[in-house]
C-alpha positions as CSV (number, residue, x, y, z in Angstrom):
1,M,-3.4,26.3,23.5
2,N,-5.7,23.3,23.3
3,R,-4.6,19.8,22.6
4,R,-5.9,19.7,19.0
5,Y,-4.1,22.9,18.1
6,F,-0.9,21.7,19.7
7,L,-1.0,18.4,17.8
8,K,-1.7,20.2,14.5
9,M,1.2,22.6,15.1
10,A,3.5,19.7,16.1
11,A,2.7,17.8,12.9
12,T,3.2,20.9,10.8
13,L,6.6,21.6,12.4
14,A,7.6,18.0,12.1
15,T,6.7,18.1,8.4
16,A,8.5,21.3,7.8
17,F,11.7,19.8,9.2
18,G,11.3,16.6,7.2
19,V,10.4,14.3,10.1
20,G,9.1,11.0,8.7
21,G,11.0,11.2,5.4
22,L,8.4,13.3,3.6
23,P,9.3,14.1,-0.1
24,G,9.8,17.8,-0.8
25,P,6.5,18.2,-2.9
26,V,4.5,16.5,-0.1
27,Q,6.1,18.6,2.6
28,A,5.1,21.8,0.7
29,A,1.6,20.4,0.0
30,L,0.8,19.7,3.7
31,K,1.7,23.3,4.6
32,R,-0.7,24.9,2.1
33,L,-3.5,22.4,2.0
34,D,-6.8,24.0,1.2
35,P,-9.7,22.5,3.3
36,S,-12.0,22.8,0.2
37,Q,-9.7,20.6,-1.7
38,I,-9.6,17.7,0.8
39,P,-10.4,14.5,-1.1
40,R,-13.3,12.3,-0.2
41,L,-12.2,8.7,0.2
42,I,-14.3,5.5,0.1
43,F,-12.2,2.7,1.4
44,I,-13.4,-0.8,0.6
45,Q,-11.9,-4.2,1.1
46,G,-11.9,-7.4,-1.0
47,L,-10.0,-10.6,-0.3
48,S,-7.6,-9.3,2.3
49,C,-6.5,-9.8,5.9
50,S,-7.0,-6.1,6.8
51,G,-3.2,-5.9,7.4
52,C,-2.8,-2.8,5.2
53,S,-5.5,-1.0,7.2
54,I,-3.8,-1.8,10.4
55,S,-0.5,-0.6,9.0
56,L,-2.0,2.7,8.0
57,L,-2.8,3.4,11.7
58,Q,0.9,3.4,12.4
59,S,1.5,6.7,10.5
60,T,3.5,9.0,12.7
61,S,3.9,12.4,11.0
62,P,1.1,13.3,10.3
63,S,-0.8,11.0,12.7
64,P,-3.6,8.8,11.4
65,L,-6.2,11.1,13.1
66,E,-4.9,14.1,11.2
67,M,-4.7,12.3,7.9
68,I,-8.3,11.1,8.3
69,T,-9.8,14.3,9.6
70,D,-7.5,17.1,8.3
71,Y,-5.9,15.9,5.1
72,S,-8.7,13.7,3.8
73,Q,-12.4,13.0,4.3
74,L,-12.7,9.3,5.0
75,L,-16.3,8.7,4.1
76,F,-16.2,5.0,4.9
77,H,-13.8,2.4,6.1
78,P,-14.9,-1.2,7.1
79,N,-12.7,-1.2,10.2
80,L,-12.7,2.5,11.2
81,S,-16.2,3.8,10.5
82,A,-18.8,3.9,13.2
83,T,-21.6,3.5,10.7
84,S,-22.4,0.0,9.4
85,G,-25.2,-2.0,7.7
86,K,-27.9,-0.1,5.7
87,Q,-26.6,3.3,6.8
88,A,-23.1,2.5,5.5
89,M,-24.4,1.1,2.2
90,A,-26.7,4.1,1.7
91,L,-23.6,6.4,2.0
92,I,-21.5,4.3,-0.4
93,N,-24.4,4.0,-2.9
94,D,-25.0,7.7,-2.9
95,Y,-21.4,8.3,-4.1
96,V,-21.1,5.3,-6.3
97,D,-24.3,6.2,-8.1
98,G,-23.0,9.7,-8.7
99,Q,-25.5,11.5,-6.4
100,A,-23.1,12.9,-3.8
101,G,-20.1,14.4,-5.5
102,E,-16.5,13.5,-6.4
103,Y,-14.6,10.8,-4.6
104,F,-11.5,8.6,-4.8
105,L,-11.8,4.9,-4.3
106,A,-9.3,3.2,-2.1
107,V,-9.3,-0.6,-2.5
108,E,-7.6,-3.1,-0.2
109,G,-7.5,-6.7,-1.2
110,S,-8.0,-8.6,-4.5
111,I,-11.1,-9.4,-6.5
112,P,-12.4,-13.0,-6.8
113,E,-13.2,-13.1,-10.5
114,A,-13.8,-16.9,-10.6
115,M,-15.9,-17.0,-7.4
116,P,-17.8,-13.7,-7.1
117,E,-19.8,-15.0,-4.1
118,A,-16.5,-15.2,-2.1
119,C,-16.7,-11.5,-1.4
120,I,-20.1,-9.8,-0.9
121,I,-20.6,-6.1,0.1
122,G,-24.2,-4.9,0.8
123,H,-25.7,-8.1,-0.7
124,Q,-23.9,-7.7,-4.0
125,P,-20.6,-9.2,-5.3
126,F,-17.5,-7.0,-4.7
127,A,-16.9,-7.0,-8.4
128,K,-20.3,-5.5,-9.2
129,L,-19.7,-2.6,-6.7
130,L,-16.3,-1.9,-8.4
131,E,-17.9,-1.9,-11.8
132,R,-20.4,0.7,-10.7
133,A,-17.7,2.8,-8.9
134,A,-15.6,2.8,-12.1
135,K,-18.2,5.0,-13.8
136,T,-18.3,7.7,-11.2
137,M,-15.0,7.8,-9.2
138,T,-12.3,10.4,-9.9
139,G,-9.6,7.7,-9.7
140,A,-8.6,4.7,-7.6
141,V,-5.7,3.7,-5.3
142,A,-4.8,0.1,-5.0
143,V,-3.7,-0.3,-1.4
144,G,-1.3,-3.2,-0.8
145,T,0.0,-6.1,-3.0
146,C,-3.3,-7.9,-3.0
147,A,-5.1,-4.9,-4.5
148,C,-2.2,-4.3,-6.9
149,N,-1.4,-7.8,-8.2
150,G,-3.6,-10.3,-6.4
151,G,-1.2,-11.1,-3.6
152,I,-1.6,-14.2,-1.5
153,P,-5.3,-14.7,-2.4
154,A,-4.1,-15.1,-6.0
155,A,-1.5,-17.7,-5.2
156,E,-1.1,-20.6,-7.7
157,G,-3.9,-23.1,-7.2
158,N,-6.4,-20.8,-5.5
159,P,-10.0,-21.5,-6.4
160,T,-11.2,-17.8,-6.4
161,G,-9.4,-16.6,-9.6
162,A,-8.3,-13.5,-7.6
163,V,-6.9,-10.6,-9.5
164,G,-5.6,-7.1,-8.6
165,L,-7.5,-3.9,-9.3
166,P,-5.5,-2.8,-12.4
167,E,-6.1,-6.2,-14.1
168,F,-9.8,-6.1,-13.1
169,F,-10.4,-2.6,-14.5
170,A,-8.4,-3.4,-17.7
171,S,-10.7,-6.4,-18.4
172,R,-13.6,-3.9,-18.2
173,Q,-12.0,-1.3,-20.3
174,V,-12.1,1.2,-17.5
175,D,-10.2,4.3,-18.4
176,K,-9.6,5.9,-15.0
177,P,-6.3,6.4,-13.2
178,V,-5.3,3.7,-10.8
179,I,-2.3,4.3,-8.6
180,Q,-0.7,1.1,-7.3
181,I,0.9,1.1,-3.8
182,P,2.2,-2.4,-3.2
183,G,3.4,-3.9,0.0
184,C,2.3,-6.7,2.4
185,S,1.5,-4.8,4.4
186,V,1.6,-1.3,2.8
187,H,3.8,1.4,4.4
188,P,1.5,4.2,5.8
189,D,3.7,6.9,4.3
190,W,3.3,5.5,0.8
191,L,-0.5,5.9,0.9
192,W,-1.0,9.1,2.8
193,Q,1.7,11.0,1.0
194,T,0.4,9.8,-2.3
195,I,-3.1,11.2,-1.4
196,V,-1.6,14.6,-0.4
197,H,0.4,14.6,-3.6
198,L,-2.8,14.0,-5.6
199,V,-4.6,16.9,-4.0
200,Q,-2.0,19.6,-4.0
201,V,0.6,18.6,-6.6
202,G,-1.3,16.5,-9.0
203,M,-0.8,13.0,-10.3
204,P,2.5,11.7,-9.1
205,E,5.0,10.4,-11.7
206,L,4.5,6.7,-11.9
207,V,6.9,3.8,-12.6
208,N,5.2,0.5,-13.4
209,G,2.0,2.0,-12.1
210,S,3.4,3.1,-8.7
211,P,4.7,6.5,-7.4
212,K,8.3,7.0,-8.5
213,L,8.8,8.9,-5.2
214,F,8.8,5.5,-3.3
215,F,9.3,2.7,-5.9
216,E,12.0,3.9,-8.3
217,R,14.9,1.8,-7.0
218,T,15.3,-1.8,-5.8
219,I,15.7,-2.6,-2.1
220,H,19.0,-4.3,-3.1
221,E,20.4,-1.1,-4.5
222,L,19.6,0.9,-1.3
223,C,20.4,-1.9,1.2
224,P,23.1,-1.1,3.8
225,R,24.4,-4.6,3.2
226,Y,25.0,-4.0,-0.5
227,H,28.7,-3.7,0.3
228,D,28.7,-7.2,1.8
229,F,27.1,-8.4,-1.5
230,Q,29.9,-6.8,-3.5
231,Q,32.5,-8.3,-1.3
232,E,30.8,-11.7,-1.4
233,I,30.2,-11.7,2.4
234,F,27.1,-13.9,2.7
235,A,25.2,-14.9,5.8
236,K,25.1,-18.7,6.2
237,K,22.1,-18.9,8.5
238,L,19.3,-16.6,9.7
239,G,20.7,-14.2,12.3
240,D,24.1,-14.0,10.7
241,R,25.6,-10.7,9.6
242,G,26.4,-10.2,6.0
243,C,24.3,-10.2,2.8
244,L,21.2,-12.3,3.0
245,F,20.9,-13.1,-0.7
246,K,21.8,-16.8,-0.4
247,L,19.2,-17.1,2.3
248,G,16.5,-16.1,-0.1
249,C,16.5,-12.3,0.0
250,L,14.5,-11.0,-2.9
251,G,15.7,-7.4,-2.6
252,P,17.1,-7.5,-6.2
253,V,13.6,-7.9,-7.6
254,A,11.7,-5.7,-5.2
255,Y,11.3,-2.0,-5.7
256,G,10.8,0.2,-2.6
257,D,12.5,2.6,-0.3
258,C,12.3,0.4,2.8
259,P,16.1,0.7,3.5
260,T,15.8,4.5,3.8
261,R,12.3,4.9,5.1
262,W,12.2,2.1,7.6
263,W,9.0,0.9,9.3
264,N,7.2,1.1,12.7
265,G,7.7,4.8,13.0
266,G,11.3,4.6,11.7
267,Q,12.4,2.1,14.3
268,T,13.3,-0.9,12.2
269,W,12.8,-2.9,9.0
270,C,13.1,-6.5,7.8
271,I,16.9,-6.7,7.0
272,D,17.7,-4.7,10.1
273,C,16.1,-7.6,12.0
274,N,18.4,-10.0,10.1
275,A,15.4,-11.3,8.0
276,P,15.7,-11.5,4.2
277,C,13.4,-9.3,2.1
278,I,10.5,-11.5,0.9
279,G,9.7,-9.2,-2.0
280,C,6.3,-8.3,-0.7
281,V,6.2,-5.2,-3.1
282,S,6.9,-7.4,-6.1
283,P,4.2,-8.4,-8.7
284,S,5.4,-12.0,-8.3
285,F,5.0,-12.1,-4.5
286,A,3.5,-15.4,-3.3
287,R,2.2,-16.2,-6.8
288,K,4.0,-19.4,-7.6
289,K,4.2,-22.6,-5.5
290,N,7.9,-23.0,-6.2
291,L,8.9,-19.5,-5.1
292,P,10.7,-19.8,-1.7
293,F,10.5,-17.1,0.9
294,Y,13.6,-18.6,2.5
295,R,16.4,-20.9,1.1
296,L,18.9,-23.2,2.7
297,A,22.4,-21.8,2.5
298,E,23.6,-22.4,-1.0
299,L,27.1,-22.0,0.3
300,N,26.9,-25.6,1.5
301,G,25.6,-26.8,-1.9
302,Q,22.2,-27.6,-0.5
303,E,19.1,-27.6,-2.5
304,A,16.8,-24.5,-2.3
305,H,13.6,-24.7,-0.2
């Protein structure tokens, strides 16, 4: 048994037994995936820090290598692809111009509407490339909060006029499906499992544009400290046990399954580390100057910061 076969078998067994918190439809899809149906992905980046791409490499079951080679055909990625320059742009242009077949567009980062020159790909503004792709792509996946809602680049007072992919396409009357997978950074399971669902099960049920599988309930509802909230046991400073609401936790306005999925291969997540949820999956994340990530304890009657 060679190493590749062993890894593939291990991933299949892990999936069959639910390792990694795979939803039922996705587990079934992985086991019967037809190689001829593997989707082609063109992954491009706008105004971003590449944090979502780094997070995607932390996938555990299946591994990033298997997701990229066995469960998808990653045609291009700015950080992962060996090709670059003219060769990379020739590949992208062949698909975007409709000469090479069907593909899904994966977009990380926001689009600088008021400053097109702030993001250039292949000597053309990012926005122009997206307008061309909108005519030929099968659909798009907005990867991360920046791509979904503008994120940090769209913060109040920014000069770029940054917007998310859904808003950008809506302004161009683009009638193609756009699946929003928010997060700063995005959880690898949310993206990879959505792609598998698209291929074998079909379009996932969406709530507010995002897969219901992951974004149906608030983090507050699922939080293991919800009982503390009900009993009014509140932490007074960072590091304290108890509900973190009065220290700025935004779990009540953030939809995601972080409390049950966890991060870093299922090792931990923000509140487990005694840090408040900063609502990175929320459309309002980092948008307003007066939105605090952390607040002084209101128990002492201090003003919020």
